FIVEXFI-858640 format. One record per atom (N, C-alpha, C): residue number from 1; residue in one letter; atom name; x, y, z. Coordinates in steps of 0.2 Angstrom, whole numbers, always signed. Layout:
N
@n=NUM&res=A&atom=CA&px=X&py=Y&pz=Z $
...
***
This chain:
125
@n=1&res=X&atom=N&px=+9&py=+174&pz=+85 $
@n=1&res=X&atom=CA&px=+11&py=+173&pz=+78 $
@n=1&res=X&atom=C&px=+10&py=+165&pz=+76 $
@n=2&res=X&atom=N&px=+13&py=+161&pz=+80 $
@n=2&res=X&atom=CA&px=+13&py=+154&pz=+79 $
@n=2&res=X&atom=C&px=+5&py=+151&pz=+78 $
@n=3&res=X&atom=N&px=+1&py=+153&pz=+83 $
@n=3&res=X&atom=CA&px=-6&py=+151&pz=+83 $
@n=3&res=X&atom=C&px=-9&py=+153&pz=+76 $
@n=4&res=X&atom=N&px=-8&py=+159&pz=+74 $
@n=4&res=X&atom=CA&px=-11&py=+162&pz=+68 $
@n=4&res=X&atom=C&px=-9&py=+157&pz=+62 $
@n=5&res=X&atom=N&px=-3&py=+155&pz=+61 $
@n=5&res=X&atom=CA&px=+0&py=+151&pz=+56 $
@n=5&res=X&atom=C&px=-4&py=+144&pz=+56 $
@n=6&res=X&atom=N&px=-4&py=+141&pz=+62 $
@n=6&res=X&atom=CA&px=-8&py=+135&pz=+62 $
@n=6&res=X&atom=C&px=-15&py=+136&pz=+60 $
@n=7&res=X&atom=N&px=-18&py=+141&pz=+62 $
@n=7&res=X&atom=CA&px=-25&py=+142&pz=+60 $
@n=7&res=X&atom=C&px=-26&py=+143&pz=+53 $
@n=8&res=X&atom=N&px=-21&py=+147&pz=+49 $
@n=8&res=X&atom=CA&px=-22&py=+147&pz=+42 $
@n=8&res=X&atom=C&px=-20&py=+141&pz=+39 $
@n=9&res=X&atom=N&px=-16&py=+137&pz=+41 $
@n=9&res=X&atom=CA&px=-15&py=+130&pz=+38 $
@n=9&res=X&atom=C&px=-21&py=+126&pz=+39 $
@n=10&res=X&atom=N&px=-24&py=+126&pz=+44 $
@n=10&res=X&atom=CA&px=-30&py=+122&pz=+45 $
@n=10&res=X&atom=C&px=-36&py=+124&pz=+40 $
@n=11&res=X&atom=N&px=-37&py=+130&pz=+40 $
@n=11&res=X&atom=CA&px=-42&py=+133&pz=+35 $
@n=11&res=X&atom=C&px=-40&py=+131&pz=+28 $
@n=12&res=X&atom=N&px=-34&py=+132&pz=+26 $
@n=12&res=X&atom=CA&px=-32&py=+130&pz=+19 $
@n=12&res=X&atom=C&px=-33&py=+122&pz=+18 $
@n=13&res=X&atom=N&px=-31&py=+118&pz=+22 $
@n=13&res=X&atom=CA&px=-33&py=+111&pz=+21 $
@n=13&res=X&atom=C&px=-40&py=+109&pz=+21 $
@n=14&res=X&atom=N&px=-44&py=+113&pz=+25 $
@n=14&res=X&atom=CA&px=-51&py=+111&pz=+26 $
@n=14&res=X&atom=C&px=-55&py=+114&pz=+20 $
@n=15&res=X&atom=N&px=-52&py=+119&pz=+16 $
@n=15&res=X&atom=CA&px=-56&py=+122&pz=+11 $
@n=15&res=X&atom=C&px=-53&py=+120&pz=+4 $
@n=16&res=X&atom=N&px=-48&py=+115&pz=+4 $
@n=16&res=X&atom=CA&px=-44&py=+114&pz=-2 $
@n=16&res=X&atom=C&px=-48&py=+108&pz=-6 $
@n=17&res=X&atom=N&px=-53&py=+105&pz=-3 $
@n=17&res=X&atom=CA&px=-57&py=+100&pz=-6 $
@n=17&res=X&atom=C&px=-54&py=+93&pz=-5 $
@n=18&res=X&atom=N&px=-49&py=+92&pz=-1 $
@n=18&res=X&atom=CA&px=-45&py=+86&pz=+0 $
@n=18&res=X&atom=C&px=-49&py=+83&pz=+6 $
@n=19&res=X&atom=N&px=-51&py=+77&pz=+5 $
@n=19&res=X&atom=CA&px=-54&py=+73&pz=+10 $
@n=19&res=X&atom=C&px=-51&py=+66&pz=+11 $
@n=20&res=X&atom=N&px=-48&py=+64&pz=+17 $
@n=20&res=X&atom=CA&px=-45&py=+58&pz=+17 $
@n=20&res=X&atom=C&px=-50&py=+52&pz=+16 $
@n=21&res=X&atom=N&px=-48&py=+47&pz=+13 $
@n=21&res=X&atom=CA&px=-52&py=+42&pz=+12 $
@n=21&res=X&atom=C&px=-53&py=+38&pz=+18 $
@n=22&res=X&atom=N&px=-59&py=+35&pz=+20 $
@n=22&res=X&atom=CA&px=-59&py=+32&pz=+26 $
@n=22&res=X&atom=C&px=-62&py=+25&pz=+25 $
@n=23&res=X&atom=N&px=-64&py=+23&pz=+19 $
@n=23&res=X&atom=CA&px=-67&py=+17&pz=+18 $
@n=23&res=X&atom=C&px=-65&py=+14&pz=+11 $
@n=24&res=X&atom=N&px=-64&py=+8&pz=+11 $
@n=24&res=X&atom=CA&px=-62&py=+4&pz=+4 $
@n=24&res=X&atom=C&px=-69&py=+5&pz=+0 $
@n=25&res=X&atom=N&px=-67&py=+7&pz=-7 $
@n=25&res=X&atom=CA&px=-73&py=+8&pz=-11 $
@n=25&res=X&atom=C&px=-70&py=+5&pz=-18 $
@n=26&res=X&atom=N&px=-73&py=-1&pz=-19 $
@n=26&res=X&atom=CA&px=-71&py=-5&pz=-25 $
@n=26&res=X&atom=C&px=-73&py=-1&pz=-32 $
@n=27&res=X&atom=N&px=-78&py=+2&pz=-32 $
@n=27&res=X&atom=CA&px=-81&py=+6&pz=-38 $
@n=27&res=X&atom=C&px=-76&py=+11&pz=-40 $
@n=28&res=X&atom=N&px=-73&py=+14&pz=-35 $
@n=28&res=X&atom=CA&px=-68&py=+20&pz=-37 $
@n=28&res=X&atom=C&px=-61&py=+17&pz=-36 $
@n=29&res=X&atom=N&px=-60&py=+11&pz=-35 $
@n=29&res=X&atom=CA&px=-53&py=+8&pz=-34 $
@n=29&res=X&atom=C&px=-49&py=+11&pz=-28 $
@n=30&res=X&atom=N&px=-53&py=+12&pz=-23 $
@n=30&res=X&atom=CA&px=-50&py=+15&pz=-17 $
@n=30&res=X&atom=C&px=-49&py=+9&pz=-12 $
@n=31&res=X&atom=N&px=-43&py=+8&pz=-10 $
@n=31&res=X&atom=CA&px=-41&py=+3&pz=-5 $
@n=31&res=X&atom=C&px=-38&py=+6&pz=+1 $
@n=32&res=X&atom=N&px=-42&py=+6&pz=+7 $
@n=32&res=X&atom=CA&px=-40&py=+9&pz=+13 $
@n=32&res=X&atom=C&px=-39&py=+3&pz=+19 $
@n=33&res=X&atom=N&px=-33&py=+2&pz=+21 $
@n=33&res=X&atom=CA&px=-32&py=-4&pz=+25 $
@n=33&res=X&atom=C&px=-36&py=-3&pz=+32 $
@n=34&res=X&atom=N&px=-36&py=+3&pz=+35 $
@n=34&res=X&atom=CA&px=-40&py=+4&pz=+41 $
@n=34&res=X&atom=C&px=-47&py=+7&pz=+39 $
@n=35&res=X&atom=N&px=-50&py=+3&pz=+35 $
@n=35&res=X&atom=CA&px=-56&py=+5&pz=+32 $
@n=35&res=X&atom=C&px=-62&py=+5&pz=+38 $
@n=36&res=X&atom=N&px=-66&py=+10&pz=+38 $
@n=36&res=X&atom=CA&px=-72&py=+9&pz=+42 $
@n=36&res=X&atom=C&px=-76&py=+3&pz=+41 $
@n=37&res=X&atom=N&px=-78&py=-1&pz=+46 $
@n=37&res=X&atom=CA&px=-81&py=-7&pz=+45 $
@n=37&res=X&atom=C&px=-88&py=-7&pz=+46 $
@n=38&res=X&atom=N&px=-92&py=-12&pz=+43 $
@n=38&res=X&atom=CA&px=-99&py=-13&pz=+44 $
@n=38&res=X&atom=C&px=-101&py=-19&pz=+47 $
@n=39&res=X&atom=N&px=-97&py=-24&pz=+47 $
@n=39&res=X&atom=CA&px=-98&py=-31&pz=+50 $
@n=39&res=X&atom=C&px=-92&py=-34&pz=+52 $
@n=40&res=X&atom=N&px=-92&py=-39&pz=+57 $
@n=40&res=X&atom=CA&px=-87&py=-43&pz=+59 $
@n=40&res=X&atom=C&px=-84&py=-48&pz=+55 $
@n=41&res=X&atom=N&px=-78&py=-48&pz=+53 $
@n=41&res=X&atom=CA&px=-75&py=-53&pz=+49 $
@n=41&res=X&atom=C&px=-71&py=-57&pz=+54 $
@n=42&res=X&atom=N&px=-72&py=-64&pz=+54 $
@n=42&res=X&atom=CA&px=-68&py=-68&pz=+59 $
@n=42&res=X&atom=C&px=-63&py=-72&pz=+55 $
@n=43&res=X&atom=N&px=-57&py=-72&pz=+57 $
@n=43&res=X&atom=CA&px=-51&py=-75&pz=+54 $
@n=43&res=X&atom=C&px=-48&py=-80&pz=+59 $
@n=44&res=X&atom=N&px=-46&py=-86&pz=+57 $
@n=44&res=X&atom=CA&px=-43&py=-91&pz=+61 $
@n=44&res=X&atom=C&px=-37&py=-93&pz=+56 $
@n=45&res=X&atom=N&px=-31&py=-90&pz=+58 $
@n=45&res=X&atom=CA&px=-25&py=-91&pz=+54 $
@n=45&res=X&atom=C&px=-21&py=-97&pz=+56 $
@n=46&res=X&atom=N&px=-17&py=-100&pz=+52 $
@n=46&res=X&atom=CA&px=-12&py=-105&pz=+53 $
@n=46&res=X&atom=C&px=-6&py=-104&pz=+48 $
@n=47&res=X&atom=N&px=+0&py=-106&pz=+50 $
@n=47&res=X&atom=CA&px=+6&py=-105&pz=+45 $
@n=47&res=X&atom=C&px=+9&py=-111&pz=+44 $
@n=48&res=X&atom=N&px=+10&py=-113&pz=+38 $
@n=48&res=X&atom=CA&px=+14&py=-119&pz=+36 $
@n=48&res=X&atom=C&px=+21&py=-116&pz=+35 $
@n=49&res=X&atom=N&px=+26&py=-117&pz=+40 $
@n=49&res=X&atom=CA&px=+33&py=-114&pz=+40 $
@n=49&res=X&atom=C&px=+37&py=-117&pz=+34 $
@n=50&res=X&atom=N&px=+36&py=-123&pz=+32 $
@n=50&res=X&atom=CA&px=+40&py=-126&pz=+26 $
@n=50&res=X&atom=C&px=+38&py=-123&pz=+20 $
@n=51&res=X&atom=N&px=+32&py=-122&pz=+18 $
@n=51&res=X&atom=CA&px=+30&py=-120&pz=+12 $
@n=51&res=X&atom=C&px=+29&py=-112&pz=+12 $
@n=52&res=X&atom=N&px=+29&py=-109&pz=+18 $
@n=52&res=X&atom=CA&px=+28&py=-102&pz=+18 $
@n=52&res=X&atom=C&px=+21&py=-99&pz=+16 $
@n=53&res=X&atom=N&px=+16&py=-104&pz=+17 $
@n=53&res=X&atom=CA&px=+9&py=-102&pz=+16 $
@n=53&res=X&atom=C&px=+5&py=-100&pz=+22 $
@n=54&res=X&atom=N&px=+2&py=-95&pz=+22 $
@n=54&res=X&atom=CA&px=-2&py=-92&pz=+28 $
@n=54&res=X&atom=C&px=-9&py=-94&pz=+26 $
@n=55&res=X&atom=N&px=-12&py=-98&pz=+30 $
@n=55&res=X&atom=CA&px=-19&py=-100&pz=+28 $
@n=55&res=X&atom=C&px=-24&py=-97&pz=+33 $
@n=56&res=X&atom=N&px=-29&py=-94&pz=+31 $
@n=56&res=X&atom=CA&px=-34&py=-90&pz=+35 $
@n=56&res=X&atom=C&px=-41&py=-93&pz=+33 $
@n=57&res=X&atom=N&px=-44&py=-96&pz=+38 $
@n=57&res=X&atom=CA&px=-51&py=-98&pz=+38 $
@n=57&res=X&atom=C&px=-55&py=-91&pz=+39 $
@n=58&res=X&atom=N&px=-59&py=-89&pz=+35 $
@n=58&res=X&atom=CA&px=-63&py=-83&pz=+35 $
@n=58&res=X&atom=C&px=-70&py=-84&pz=+36 $
@n=59&res=X&atom=N&px=-74&py=-81&pz=+40 $
@n=59&res=X&atom=CA&px=-81&py=-81&pz=+40 $
@n=59&res=X&atom=C&px=-84&py=-74&pz=+42 $
@n=60&res=X&atom=N&px=-90&py=-74&pz=+40 $
@n=60&res=X&atom=CA&px=-94&py=-67&pz=+41 $
@n=60&res=X&atom=C&px=-101&py=-69&pz=+43 $
@n=61&res=X&atom=N&px=-105&py=-64&pz=+45 $
@n=61&res=X&atom=CA&px=-112&py=-66&pz=+46 $
@n=61&res=X&atom=C&px=-117&py=-67&pz=+41 $
@n=62&res=X&atom=N&px=-114&py=-69&pz=+35 $
@n=62&res=X&atom=CA&px=-118&py=-71&pz=+29 $
@n=62&res=X&atom=C&px=-114&py=-76&pz=+25 $
@n=63&res=X&atom=N&px=-117&py=-79&pz=+20 $
@n=63&res=X&atom=CA&px=-114&py=-83&pz=+15 $
@n=63&res=X&atom=C&px=-115&py=-81&pz=+8 $
@n=64&res=X&atom=N&px=-110&py=-78&pz=+5 $
@n=64&res=X&atom=CA&px=-111&py=-76&pz=-2 $
@n=64&res=X&atom=C&px=-104&py=-74&pz=-5 $
@n=65&res=X&atom=N&px=-103&py=-72&pz=-11 $
@n=65&res=X&atom=CA&px=-97&py=-70&pz=-14 $
@n=65&res=X&atom=C&px=-96&py=-63&pz=-12 $
@n=66&res=X&atom=N&px=-89&py=-62&pz=-10 $
@n=66&res=X&atom=CA&px=-87&py=-55&pz=-8 $
@n=66&res=X&atom=C&px=-81&py=-54&pz=-12 $
@n=67&res=X&atom=N&px=-78&py=-47&pz=-12 $
@n=67&res=X&atom=CA&px=-72&py=-46&pz=-15 $
@n=67&res=X&atom=C&px=-67&py=-46&pz=-9 $
@n=68&res=X&atom=N&px=-62&py=-50&pz=-9 $
@n=68&res=X&atom=CA&px=-57&py=-51&pz=-3 $
@n=68&res=X&atom=C&px=-51&py=-46&pz=-5 $
@n=69&res=X&atom=N&px=-49&py=-42&pz=+0 $
@n=69&res=X&atom=CA&px=-44&py=-37&pz=-1 $
@n=69&res=X&atom=C&px=-39&py=-39&pz=+4 $
@n=70&res=X&atom=N&px=-32&py=-40&pz=+2 $
@n=70&res=X&atom=CA&px=-27&py=-42&pz=+7 $
@n=70&res=X&atom=C&px=-22&py=-36&pz=+7 $
@n=71&res=X&atom=N&px=-20&py=-34&pz=+13 $
@n=71&res=X&atom=CA&px=-14&py=-29&pz=+14 $
@n=71&res=X&atom=C&px=-9&py=-33&pz=+18 $
@n=72&res=X&atom=N&px=-3&py=-31&pz=+16 $
@n=72&res=X&atom=CA&px=+3&py=-34&pz=+20 $
@n=72&res=X&atom=C&px=+7&py=-28&pz=+21 $
@n=73&res=X&atom=N&px=+8&py=-27&pz=+28 $
@n=73&res=X&atom=CA&px=+12&py=-21&pz=+30 $
@n=73&res=X&atom=C&px=+9&py=-14&pz=+28 $
@n=74&res=X&atom=N&px=+2&py=-14&pz=+27 $
@n=74&res=X&atom=CA&px=-1&py=-8&pz=+25 $
@n=74&res=X&atom=C&px=-1&py=-7&pz=+17 $
@n=75&res=X&atom=N&px=+2&py=-11&pz=+13 $
@n=75&res=X&atom=CA&px=+2&py=-10&pz=+6 $
@n=75&res=X&atom=C&px=-3&py=-16&pz=+3 $
@n=76&res=X&atom=N&px=-7&py=-13&pz=-2 $
@n=76&res=X&atom=CA&px=-11&py=-18&pz=-5 $
@n=76&res=X&atom=C&px=-7&py=-24&pz=-8 $
@n=77&res=X&atom=N&px=-9&py=-30&pz=-7 $
@n=77&res=X&atom=CA&px=-6&py=-36&pz=-9 $
@n=77&res=X&atom=C&px=-10&py=-39&pz=-15 $
@n=78&res=X&atom=N&px=-16&py=-40&pz=-14 $
@n=78&res=X&atom=CA&px=-20&py=-44&pz=-18 $
@n=78&res=X&atom=C&px=-28&py=-42&pz=-17 $
@n=79&res=X&atom=N&px=-32&py=-42&pz=-22 $
@n=79&res=X&atom=CA&px=-39&py=-42&pz=-22 $
@n=79&res=X&atom=C&px=-42&py=-47&pz=-27 $
@n=80&res=X&atom=N&px=-47&py=-51&pz=-25 $
@n=80&res=X&atom=CA&px=-50&py=-56&pz=-29 $
@n=80&res=X&atom=C&px=-57&py=-58&pz=-26 $
@n=81&res=X&atom=N&px=-61&py=-61&pz=-30 $
@n=81&res=X&atom=CA&px=-67&py=-64&pz=-28 $
@n=81&res=X&atom=C&px=-66&py=-69&pz=-23 $
@n=82&res=X&atom=N&px=-71&py=-70&pz=-18 $
@n=82&res=X&atom=CA&px=-70&py=-75&pz=-13 $
@n=82&res=X&atom=C&px=-77&py=-77&pz=-11 $
@n=83&res=X&atom=N&px=-78&py=-83&pz=-10 $
@n=83&res=X&atom=CA&px=-84&py=-86&pz=-7 $
@n=83&res=X&atom=C&px=-84&py=-87&pz=+0 $
@n=84&res=X&atom=N&px=-88&py=-83&pz=+4 $
@n=84&res=X&atom=CA&px=-88&py=-83&pz=+11 $
@n=84&res=X&atom=C&px=-93&py=-88&pz=+14 $
@n=85&res=X&atom=N&px=-92&py=-92&pz=+19 $
@n=85&res=X&atom=CA&px=-85&py=-93&pz=+22 $
@n=85&res=X&atom=C&px=-81&py=-97&pz=+17 $
@n=86&res=X&atom=N&px=-74&py=-97&pz=+19 $
@n=86&res=X&atom=CA&px=-69&py=-100&pz=+15 $
@n=86&res=X&atom=C&px=-62&py=-100&pz=+18 $
@n=87&res=X&atom=N&px=-58&py=-102&pz=+14 $
@n=87&res=X&atom=CA&px=-51&py=-102&pz=+16 $
@n=87&res=X&atom=C&px=-47&py=-99&pz=+11 $
@n=88&res=X&atom=N&px=-43&py=-94&pz=+13 $
@n=88&res=X&atom=CA&px=-38&py=-90&pz=+9 $
@n=88&res=X&atom=C&px=-31&py=-92&pz=+11 $
@n=89&res=X&atom=N&px=-27&py=-93&pz=+6 $
@n=89&res=X&atom=CA&px=-20&py=-95&pz=+6 $
@n=89&res=X&atom=C&px=-16&py=-89&pz=+4 $
@n=90&res=X&atom=N&px=-12&py=-86&pz=+8 $
@n=90&res=X&atom=CA&px=-7&py=-81&pz=+6 $
@n=90&res=X&atom=C&px=+0&py=-84&pz=+6 $
@n=91&res=X&atom=N&px=+3&py=-83&pz=+0 $
@n=91&res=X&atom=CA&px=+10&py=-86&pz=-1 $
@n=91&res=X&atom=C&px=+15&py=-80&pz=+2 $
@n=92&res=X&atom=N&px=+19&py=-82&pz=+7 $
@n=92&res=X&atom=CA&px=+23&py=-77&pz=+10 $
@n=92&res=X&atom=C&px=+30&py=-77&pz=+6 $
@n=93&res=X&atom=N&px=+31&py=-80&pz=+1 $
@n=93&res=X&atom=CA&px=+38&py=-80&pz=-3 $
@n=93&res=X&atom=C&px=+39&py=-73&pz=-5 $
@n=94&res=X&atom=N&px=+45&py=-71&pz=-4 $
@n=94&res=X&atom=CA&px=+47&py=-64&pz=-6 $
@n=94&res=X&atom=C&px=+47&py=-59&pz=-1 $
@n=95&res=X&atom=N&px=+43&py=-61&pz=+5 $
@n=95&res=X&atom=CA&px=+43&py=-56&pz=+11 $
@n=95&res=X&atom=C&px=+50&py=-57&pz=+14 $
@n=96&res=X&atom=N&px=+53&py=-52&pz=+17 $
@n=96&res=X&atom=CA&px=+59&py=-52&pz=+21 $
@n=96&res=X&atom=C&px=+57&py=-55&pz=+28 $
@n=97&res=X&atom=N&px=+62&py=-59&pz=+30 $
@n=97&res=X&atom=CA&px=+61&py=-62&pz=+37 $
@n=97&res=X&atom=C&px=+60&py=-56&pz=+42 $
@n=98&res=X&atom=N&px=+55&py=-58&pz=+47 $
@n=98&res=X&atom=CA&px=+53&py=-53&pz=+52 $
@n=98&res=X&atom=C&px=+45&py=-54&pz=+53 $
@n=99&res=X&atom=N&px=+43&py=-49&pz=+57 $
@n=99&res=X&atom=CA&px=+36&py=-49&pz=+58 $
@n=99&res=X&atom=C&px=+32&py=-45&pz=+53 $
@n=100&res=X&atom=N&px=+26&py=-47&pz=+51 $
@n=100&res=X&atom=CA&px=+22&py=-43&pz=+46 $
@n=100&res=X&atom=C&px=+15&py=-43&pz=+48 $
@n=101&res=X&atom=N&px=+12&py=-37&pz=+46 $
@n=101&res=X&atom=CA&px=+5&py=-37&pz=+48 $
@n=101&res=X&atom=C&px=+1&py=-38&pz=+42 $
@n=102&res=X&atom=N&px=-4&py=-43&pz=+42 $
@n=102&res=X&atom=CA&px=-9&py=-45&pz=+37 $
@n=102&res=X&atom=C&px=-16&py=-43&pz=+39 $
@n=103&res=X&atom=N&px=-19&py=-38&pz=+34 $
@n=103&res=X&atom=CA&px=-25&py=-36&pz=+35 $
@n=103&res=X&atom=C&px=-30&py=-39&pz=+30 $
@n=104&res=X&atom=N&px=-35&py=-42&pz=+31 $
@n=104&res=X&atom=CA&px=-40&py=-45&pz=+26 $
@n=104&res=X&atom=C&px=-46&py=-41&pz=+27 $
@n=105&res=X&atom=N&px=-49&py=-39&pz=+21 $
@n=105&res=X&atom=CA&px=-56&py=-36&pz=+21 $
@n=105&res=X&atom=C&px=-60&py=-40&pz=+16 $
@n=106&res=X&atom=N&px=-66&py=-40&pz=+18 $
@n=106&res=X&atom=CA&px=-71&py=-43&pz=+14 $
@n=106&res=X&atom=C&px=-76&py=-38&pz=+12 $
@n=107&res=X&atom=N&px=-77&py=-36&pz=+6 $
@n=107&res=X&atom=CA&px=-81&py=-31&pz=+3 $
@n=107&res=X&atom=C&px=-87&py=-34&pz=+0 $
@n=108&res=X&atom=N&px=-93&py=-32&pz=+2 $
@n=108&res=X&atom=CA&px=-99&py=-35&pz=-1 $
@n=108&res=X&atom=C&px=-101&py=-31&pz=-7 $
@n=109&res=X&atom=N&px=-106&py=-34&pz=-11 $
@n=109&res=X&atom=CA&px=-108&py=-30&pz=-17 $
@n=109&res=X&atom=C&px=-112&py=-24&pz=-16 $
@n=110&res=X&atom=N&px=-114&py=-23&pz=-10 $
@n=110&res=X&atom=CA&px=-118&py=-17&pz=-8 $
@n=110&res=X&atom=C&px=-113&py=-12&pz=-4 $
@n=111&res=X&atom=N&px=-106&py=-14&pz=-4 $
@n=111&res=X&atom=CA&px=-101&py=-9&pz=-2 $
@n=111&res=X&atom=C&px=-100&py=-10&pz=+6 $
@n=112&res=X&atom=N&px=-102&py=-15&pz=+9 $
@n=112&res=X&atom=CA&px=-101&py=-16&pz=+16 $
@n=112&res=X&atom=C&px=-94&py=-19&pz=+17 $
@n=113&res=X&atom=N&px=-91&py=-17&pz=+22 $
@n=113&res=X&atom=CA&px=-84&py=-19&pz=+23 $
@n=113&res=X&atom=C&px=-83&py=-23&pz=+30 $
@n=114&res=X&atom=N&px=-80&py=-28&pz=+30 $
@n=114&res=X&atom=CA&px=-78&py=-32&pz=+36 $
@n=114&res=X&atom=C&px=-70&py=-32&pz=+36 $
@n=115&res=X&atom=N&px=-67&py=-32&pz=+42 $
@n=115&res=X&atom=CA&px=-60&py=-32&pz=+42 $
@n=115&res=X&atom=C&px=-57&py=-36&pz=+48 $
@n=116&res=X&atom=N&px=-51&py=-40&pz=+47 $
@n=116&res=X&atom=CA&px=-48&py=-43&pz=+52 $
@n=116&res=X&atom=C&px=-40&py=-42&pz=+51 $
@n=117&res=X&atom=N&px=-37&py=-42&pz=+56 $
@n=117&res=X&atom=CA&px=-29&py=-41&pz=+56 $
@n=117&res=X&atom=C&px=-26&py=-46&pz=+60 $
@n=118&res=X&atom=N&px=-20&py=-48&pz=+57 $
@n=118&res=X&atom=CA&px=-16&py=-53&pz=+61 $
@n=118&res=X&atom=C&px=-9&py=-52&pz=+60 $
@n=119&res=X&atom=N&px=-4&py=-55&pz=+64 $
@n=119&res=X&atom=CA&px=+3&py=-54&pz=+63 $
@n=119&res=X&atom=C&px=+6&py=-61&pz=+61 $
@n=120&res=X&atom=N&px=+10&py=-61&pz=+57 $
@n=120&res=X&atom=CA&px=+14&py=-67&pz=+55 $
@n=120&res=X&atom=C&px=+21&py=-66&pz=+55 $
@n=121&res=X&atom=N&px=+25&py=-71&pz=+57 $
@n=121&res=X&atom=CA&px=+32&py=-70&pz=+57 $
@n=121&res=X&atom=C&px=+35&py=-74&pz=+52 $
@n=122&res=X&atom=N&px=+39&py=-71&pz=+47 $
@n=122&res=X&atom=CA&px=+43&py=-75&pz=+42 $
@n=122&res=X&atom=C&px=+50&py=-76&pz=+45 $
@n=123&res=X&atom=N&px=+52&py=-82&pz=+44 $
@n=123&res=X&atom=CA&px=+59&py=-84&pz=+47 $
@n=123&res=X&atom=C&px=+63&py=-86&pz=+41 $
@n=124&res=X&atom=N&px=+70&py=-84&pz=+41 $
@n=124&res=X&atom=CA&px=+74&py=-86&pz=+35 $
@n=124&res=X&atom=C&px=+75&py=-93&pz=+35 $
@n=125&res=X&atom=N&px=+76&py=-96&pz=+29 $
@n=125&res=X&atom=CA&px=+77&py=-103&pz=+28 $
@n=125&res=X&atom=C&px=+84&py=-105&pz=+26 $
***
């Protein structure tokens, strides 16, 4: 009986038309932190503890304008136009003390995605 119920549930989900998003798509305003990637995005981070600014030097295998998408702890934080290579500064004010995951994506005009993830620790002041 248990096997039958699992099978029915699987069939229902497969035929419901629901498809999990796997890639960031700016045209449809879909932002997926663990997006499928098309190129390597290199990140060299540093943290200024006094000002709580997390600076990331970003580079990709090309030089042009991309849309930069930033996630903090899995939630969309910001998206903006960004010239590659370049330096992105993330203000950490407002984040609770502790460790936080920062994921940066660079999305090209032809919808290719590069992603890099790092961890930053915010300390109470």
